[in-house]
C-alpha positions as CSV (number, residue, x, y, z in Angstrom):
1,M,-128.0,-0.9,130.9
2,N,-128.3,-3.6,128.3
3,M,-129.6,-2.6,124.9
4,V,-133.4,-2.8,124.7
5,I,-134.9,-3.9,121.4
6,L,-138.4,-2.4,120.7
7,K,-141.1,-3.8,118.5
8,T,-142.1,-0.6,116.6
9,R,-144.3,0.2,113.6
10,D,-141.1,-0.1,111.5
11,G,-139.9,-3.4,112.9
12,D,-137.5,-4.2,115.6
13,E,-135.3,-1.2,116.6
14,P,-132.7,-0.7,119.3
15,M,-134.0,1.8,121.9
16,Q,-132.2,5.1,121.4
17,F,-130.1,6.3,124.4
18,R,-131.8,9.7,123.9
19,S,-135.2,8.2,125.0
20,H,-136.6,10.6,127.7
21,A,-140.4,10.3,127.9
22,L,-143.4,8.2,126.9
23,R,-146.5,9.7,125.3
24,P,-149.5,7.6,124.5
25,A,-151.6,8.3,121.4
26,R,-154.7,6.7,119.8
27,I,-157.1,7.1,116.9
28,V,-160.7,7.3,117.9
29,N,-163.3,7.8,115.1
30,E,-160.5,8.8,112.7
31,D,-159.4,11.5,115.2
32,L,-155.8,11.4,116.5
33,R,-155.6,12.0,120.2
34,H,-152.4,12.6,122.1
35,F,-152.1,12.2,125.8
36,T,-149.7,13.8,128.3
37,G,-146.2,12.5,128.3
38,T,-144.5,11.0,131.2
39,T,-140.8,11.4,132.2
40,F,-139.0,9.4,134.8
41,P,-136.9,11.5,137.3
42,G,-133.4,10.2,138.0
43,N,-133.0,8.1,134.9
44,P,-135.5,8.7,132.1
45,L,-134.0,6.1,129.8
46,Q,-134.3,3.4,132.4
47,G,-137.8,4.4,133.2
48,C,-138.9,4.3,129.6
49,A,-137.2,0.9,129.1
50,L,-138.8,-0.6,132.2
51,V,-142.4,0.3,131.1
52,L,-141.8,-0.9,127.6
53,R,-140.3,-4.2,128.8
54,R,-143.3,-4.8,131.0
55,L,-145.7,-4.2,128.1
56,E,-143.8,-6.8,126.1
57,A,-143.5,-9.3,128.9
58,F,-147.3,-9.2,129.5
59,G,-148.2,-9.5,125.8
60,M,-149.4,-5.9,125.4
61,I,-147.4,-5.0,122.3
62,A,-149.7,-5.0,119.3
63,H,-149.2,-5.4,115.5
64,K,-147.9,-2.4,113.6
65,D,-151.4,-1.3,112.4
66,A,-152.9,-0.9,115.9
67,D,-155.0,2.2,116.6
68,Q,-153.1,3.0,119.8
69,W,-149.4,3.3,120.5
70,V,-146.9,5.0,122.7
71,D,-144.4,7.5,121.4
72,V,-140.9,7.3,122.8
73,L,-139.7,10.9,122.9
74,A,-136.3,12.6,123.1
75,D,-135.9,15.5,125.6
76,N,-136.6,18.0,122.8
77,G,-139.9,16.3,122.0
78,D,-138.8,14.5,118.8
79,I,-140.5,11.1,118.3
80,L,-137.8,8.5,118.4
81,H,-140.0,5.4,118.2
82,E,-143.7,4.5,117.9
83,V,-144.5,1.3,119.8
84,P,-148.0,-0.1,119.0
85,V,-149.9,-1.4,122.0
86,T,-153.0,-3.5,122.6
87,I,-156.2,-2.0,124.2
88,K,-155.1,-3.8,127.4
89,G,-151.7,-2.2,127.1
90,F,-153.2,1.2,126.6
91,E,-155.4,0.8,129.7
92,Y,-152.3,-0.4,131.6
93,L,-150.5,2.7,130.7
94,R,-153.5,4.9,131.7
95,R,-153.6,3.3,135.1
96,T,-149.8,3.4,135.8
97,L,-148.9,6.7,134.1
98,K,-152.1,8.5,134.9
99,F,-152.1,10.5,131.7
100,V,-154.9,12.7,130.4
101,R,-155.8,13.9,126.9
102,E,-153.9,16.9,125.6
103,Q,-156.0,19.7,124.3
């Protein structure tokens, strides 16, 4: 797989090969909300990369100060990257990944 460059809150970063899952998050009324993470059986790295490339291709990556983003997680739960997304991008993730709010 070719190296994927992500547009993160900290600038452009190469996607780490430890990438395992995506977990959306957003701030609503100054309250941080995390949503269930999604892994991709068979090849987690390729699944994460595909979703993030689609977000970028359709203009759904936001500026670094956006109130919604997707965490790219390692298999141990460490946050590797925070990729800001537009509202449209967040709703796209909700439809495709079918996540729910974590309690």
